C-alpha positions in Angstrom: 0.0 0.0 0.0 1.2 3.5 -0.8 2.6 5.2 2.2 1.2 8.6 1.1 -2.5 8.5 0.3 -4.8 11.6 0.2 -8.5 11.5 1.0 -10.7 14.0 -0.9 -13.4 14.5 1.7 -16.8 16.2 1.3 -18.8 16.8 4.4 -22.6 16.9 4.4 -23.2 17.8 8.1 -27.0 18.0 7.9 -27.3 14.8 5.9 -29.0 16.2 2.8 -28.0 13.1 0.9 -29.8 10.9 3.3 -32.9 13.1 3.9 -33.5 14.1 0.3 -31.7 11.4 -1.7 -32.1 8.4 0.6 -28.4 7.7 0.3 -26.6 6.0 3.2 -23.4 7.5 4.4 -20.4 7.0 4.1 -20.2 7.2 0.3 -16.8 6.0 -0.9 -15.2 6.0 -4.3 -15.6 8.1 -7.4 -18.5 6.4 -9.0 -20.4 6.2 -5.8 -19.9 9.9 -5.1 -21.1 10.8 -8.7 -24.2 8.7 -8.1 -24.8 10.4 -4.8 -24.4 13.9 -6.4 -26.7 12.9 -9.3 -29.4 11.5 -7.0 -29.3 14.5 -4.7 -29.4 16.8 -7.7 -32.5 15.2 -9.1 -34.1 15.4 -5.6 -33.2 19.0 -5.0 -31.3 20.8 -7.8 -30.8 23.9 -5.6 -28.9 22.1 -2.8 -25.4 23.4 -2.5 -24.1 19.9 -1.4 -24.5 18.8 -5.0 -21.9 21.3 -6.1 -19.6 20.3 -3.2 -19.7 16.6 -4.1 -19.0 17.4 -7.8 -16.1 19.6 -6.6 -14.7 16.7 -4.6 -14.9 14.4 -7.6 -13.2 17.1 -9.8 -10.3 17.5 -7.3 -10.0 13.7 -7.2 -9.6 13.6 -11.0 -7.1 16.4 -10.9 -4.9 14.9 -8.2 -5.2 11.5 -9.9 -4.0 12.9 -13.2 -1.0 14.4 -11.4 0.0 10.9 -10.3 -1.1 11.1 -6.7 -2.6 8.3 -4.8 -6.1 9.6 -3.9 -9.5 8.4 -2.8 -12.7 10.4 -2.5 -15.6 10.1 0.0 -18.7 11.8 1.2 -19.5 11.7 4.9 -22.9 12.8 6.3 -24.0 13.7 9.8 -27.6 14.1 11.0 -30.4 16.5 10.0 -32.0 16.4 13.5 -29.2 15.9 16.0 -25.9 17.7 15.4 -24.1 16.1 18.3 -24.9 12.5 17.2 -24.3 13.5 13.6 -20.8 14.8 14.4 -20.0 11.6 16.3 -21.1 9.6 13.3 -18.8 11.6 11.0 -15.9 11.1 13.4 -16.5 7.3 13.5 -16.9 6.9 9.7 -13.8 9.0 9.1 -11.8 6.9 11.6 -12.9 3.7 9.8 -12.0 5.1 6.3 -8.6 6.4 7.5 -7.7 3.1 9.2 -8.9 0.9 6.5 -7.4 2.7 3.5 -4.1 4.0 5.1 -5.0 7.7 4.6 -2.2 10.1 5.6 -3.7 13.4 4.7 -7.0 15.0 3.7 -8.4 17.7 1.4 -11.6 19.0 2.8 -14.4 20.1 0.4 -17.2 22.2 2.0 -20.1 24.2 0.8 -20.2 26.7 3.6 -18.9 27.8 7.0 -21.3 25.5 8.9 -19.6 22.3 7.6 -16.3 23.8 8.6 -17.2 23.5 12.3 -16.4 19.9 11.8 -12.8 20.7 11.0 -11.4 20.0 14.5 -13.0 16.5 14.5 -11.4 15.8 11.1 -8.0 17.1 12.2 -8.2 14.7 15.2 -8.2 11.8 12.9 -6.1 12.8 9.9 -3.9 15.8 8.9 -5.9 18.3 6.8 -3.6 19.5 3.9 -6.1 21.9 2.3 -9.7 23.2 2.5 -11.7 23.8 -0.7 -14.8 25.9 -0.2 -17.4 25.9 -2.9 -19.3 29.1 -3.5 -22.3 28.9 -5.8 -22.5 31.9 -8.2 -25.8 33.8 -8.0 -27.4 36.6 -10.0 -26.0 40.0 -8.9 -29.2 41.9 -9.4 -32.1 42.7 -7.0 -34.2 39.8 -8.3 -31.4 37.4 -7.6 -31.0 38.8 -4.1 -34.7 38.4 -3.4 -34.6 34.8 -4.6 -31.6 34.0 -2.4 -33.4 35.4 0.7 -36.6 33.6 -0.2 -34.8 30.3 -0.4 -32.8 31.1 2.7 -36.0 31.5 4.8 -37.7 28.5 3.1 -35.0 26.3 4.6 -36.6 24.5 7.6 -33.4 24.7 9.6 -33.2 28.5 9.1 -36.9 28.8 9.9 -36.5 26.9 13.2 -33.5 29.0 14.1 -34.7 32.5 13.3 -38.4 32.7 12.4 -39.8 30.5 15.3 -38.2 32.5 18.2 -39.1 35.8 16.4 -42.7 34.7 16.1 -42.9 33.6 19.7 -41.5 37.0 20.9 -44.0 38.9 18.8 -46.9 36.7 20.0 -45.9 37.2 23.7 -45.7 40.9 23.1 -49.2 41.0 21.6 -50.7 38.9 24.4 -49.1 41.1 27.1 -50.5 44.3 25.4 -53.9 42.7 24.8 -54.4 41.8 28.5 -53.4 45.3 29.6 -49.8 45.0 30.7 -47.8 46.9 28.1 -45.2 47.9 30.7 -43.8 44.4 31.1 -44.4 43.2 27.5 -40.9 44.3 26.4 -39.4 42.7 29.5 -41.0 39.4 28.7 -40.0 39.5 25.0 -36.4 40.4 25.9 -36.3 37.7 28.6 -37.5 35.0 26.2 -35.2 36.1 23.5 -32.3 36.2 26.0 -33.0 32.6 27.2 -33.2 31.4 23.6 -29.8 33.0 22.7 -28.2 31.5 25.8 -29.6 28.1 24.8 -28.2 28.5 21.3 -24.9 29.8 22.6 -24.3 26.9 25.0 -25.8 24.3 22.7 -28.6 23.4 25.1 -31.0 23.3 22.2 -29.1 20.2 21.0 -30.4 18.4 24.1 -33.9 19.2 23.1 -33.2 17.4 19.9 -32.0 14.4 21.9 -35.2 14.6 24.0 -37.3 14.6 20.8 -35.4 11.6 19.5 -35.9 9.9 22.8 -39.6 10.6 22.6 -39.8 9.1 19.1 -37.9 6.0 20.2 -40.1 5.5 23.2 -43.2 5.8 20.9 -41.8 3.2 18.5 -40.8 0.9 21.3 -44.3 1.1 22.9 -42.8 2.3 26.2 -44.6 3.8 29.2 -42.3 6.8 29.1 -43.9 8.0 25.9 -47.2 8.7 27.6 -45.4 10.1 30.6 -43.4 12.5 28.4 -46.5 13.8 26.6 -48.3 14.3 29.9 -45.2 16.1 31.3 -45.1 18.3 28.2 -48.6 19.6 28.8 -48.0 20.1 32.5 -44.9 22.1 31.6 -47.0 24.3 29.3 -49.4 24.8 32.2 -46.4 25.7 34.4 -45.4 28.4 31.9 -48.9 29.9 31.9 -49.0 29.8 35.7 -45.6 31.4 35.9 -46.6 34.3 33.7 -49.9 34.7 35.5 -48.0 34.9 38.8 -45.7 37.6 37.4 -48.7 39.6 36.3 -50.3 39.2 39.7 -47.4 39.8 42.1 -45.0 41.9 40.1 -44.4 45.2 41.9 -43.9 48.0 39.5 -40.4 49.4 39.1 -39.0 46.7 41.3 -36.5 45.1 38.9 -35.9 41.9 37.1 -35.3 39.8 40.2 -38.9 40.1 41.3 -40.1 39.1 37.9 -37.9 36.0 38.0 -39.0 34.9 41.5 -42.6 35.9 40.7 -42.5 33.4 37.8 -41.0 30.7 40.0 -43.5 31.3 42.7 -46.4 30.4 40.4 -44.8 27.7 38.3 -42.1 25.8 40.2 -44.4 23.1 41.6 -46.0 22.6 38.2 -42.5 22.2 36.6 -41.6 19.8 39.4 -44.8 17.8 38.7 -43.9 17.7 35.0 -40.4 16.4 35.9 -41.8 13.8 38.3 -44.3 12.5 35.7 -41.6 12.2 33.1 -39.2 10.4 35.5 -42.0 8.0 36.6 -42.4 6.8 33.1 -38.6 6.5 32.7 -38.3 4.6 36.0 -41.1 2.1 34.9 -39.3 1.5 31.6 -36.0 1.1 33.4 -37.5 -1.4 35.8 -39.0 -3.4 32.9 -36.1 -3.3 30.4 -32.9 -1.7 31.9 -32.7 -2.6 35.6 -28.9 -1.9 35.5 -29.8 1.8 35.1 -32.4 1.9 37.8 -30.1 3.0 40.7 -28.8 5.9 38.6 -32.3 7.1 37.8 -34.1 6.5 41.1 -32.4 9.5 42.8 -33.5 12.1 40.2 -37.1 12.5 41.3 -35.9 13.3 44.8 -33.5 15.9 43.4 -36.4 17.4 41.5 -38.6 17.6 44.5 -35.8 19.0 46.7 -35.1 21.7 44.1 -38.8 22.6 44.0 -39.0 23.1 47.7 -35.9 25.2 47.9 -36.9 27.4 44.9 -40.4 27.9 46.3 -39.1 29.0 49.7 -36.6 31.4 48.0 -39.4 32.8 45.9 -41.7 33.4 48.8 -38.9 35.1 50.8 -37.9 37.4 47.9 -41.5 38.4 47.1 -42.2 39.0 50.7 -39.6 41.8 50.6 -41.2 43.5 47.6 -43.7 45.5 49.7 -46.7 44.2 47.9 -49.5 44.4 50.5 -51.6 41.9 48.6 -49.0 39.2 48.8 -50.2 36.5 51.3 -46.8 36.2 53.1 -45.0 38.9 55.1 -41.3 39.1 55.7 -41.4 36.9 58.8 -43.4 34.3 56.9 -40.9 34.5 54.0 -37.9 33.8 56.4 -39.7 30.9 58.0 -40.8 29.4 54.6 -37.3 29.6 53.1 -35.9 27.9 56.2 -38.5 25.1 55.8 -37.6 24.9 52.1 -33.9 24.4 52.8 -34.5 21.8 55.5 -37.1 20.0 53.3 -34.7 20.0 50.4 -31.9 18.6 52.5 -34.1 15.9 54.0 -35.5 14.9 50.6 -32.0 14.7 49.1 -30.9 12.5 52.0 -33.8 10.2 51.5 -33.1 10.0 47.8 -29.5 9.1 48.3 -30.5 6.4 50.9 -33.1 4.9 48.5 -30.4 4.9 45.7 -28.1 2.8 47.9 -31.0 0.4 48.7 -31.9 0.1 45.0 -28.2 -0.4 44.1 -27.8 -3.2 46.6 -31.0 -4.8 45.3 -29.9 -4.7 41.7 -26.5 -6.3 42.5 -28.3 -9.0 44.4 -30.8 -9.4 41.5 -28.2 -9.9 38.9 -26.2 -12.1 41.2 -29.1 -14.5 41.5 -30.3 -14.1 37.9 -30.0 -17.2 35.6 -27.0 -17.4 33.3 -29.3 -17.2 30.2 -30.6 -13.9 31.4 -27.2 -12.4 31.9 
């Protein structure tokens, strides 16, 4: 085998070849890549990944004519879960590099998004060059309008930009409609800020994982599917109760801290109920199918309940300081309730840890006495 072999690599991070062309990744070899580009082009002629794959094949032909030892491949990630998709790309690349004796790579990409995968590629093989494909467009106003239209027609772009913008506008309209225009902007800015934090820290990826888990539980006929759906509706009720609490107990010109704890005061036990419902379904499925994970999961409902008691106590204490004469608790009551909340949270956490140890010992004994065929 040649000791200096180059991989011409095209990355389709959002798996357009799989979603639109029903082509399974990895795609290896010149003819297979051409077939993939043709199939994707027929499915969606405007997809930029078509041009990227053709560019990879063109580079392959150029380097081959120069006498280099080259191979070409297309790796795809996931259209719904970026984390799992990147892991898949890393695994497929490692297999190709190991199997074919690859020593360096030329990366072909159709945009900056795919280049986020560059560190993962560099961890498996040395990247000698990056070829970025820019599709030429009409330079007039009509062409610009067409580009923007196609940009916002992209489902991924719509979910990223249009959905949060629509939610913010809807919240603003509702707040004005019910007669609270003074806090409408605060609510909108708060929701937008939470969304940006979620995007910045990648928390939205975990929502994708949760949706995939919900889909898997539905296909598997698990109890957790019903529990997750119920918890979702309870969570929506929690949001409504939280906003209603803000509107009822928010003291004017008191600052963001009272808005935050006013929201928690009305919603925390609803959120805790949603978490407990979801965990109950997960625990039932773990008991039926994955007993080895039961000791790890059994403590989570206790943590949820402990957190709810603590946050509720803190919310009562903070709101009792606001000076709102209609609030049912005074400062002395707030101090007493936050102390009760802390003590209750500590006791519930202790009980949870104790129960976890009991379940762990039971599971060890269970598998110790289980028949060999079961193990």
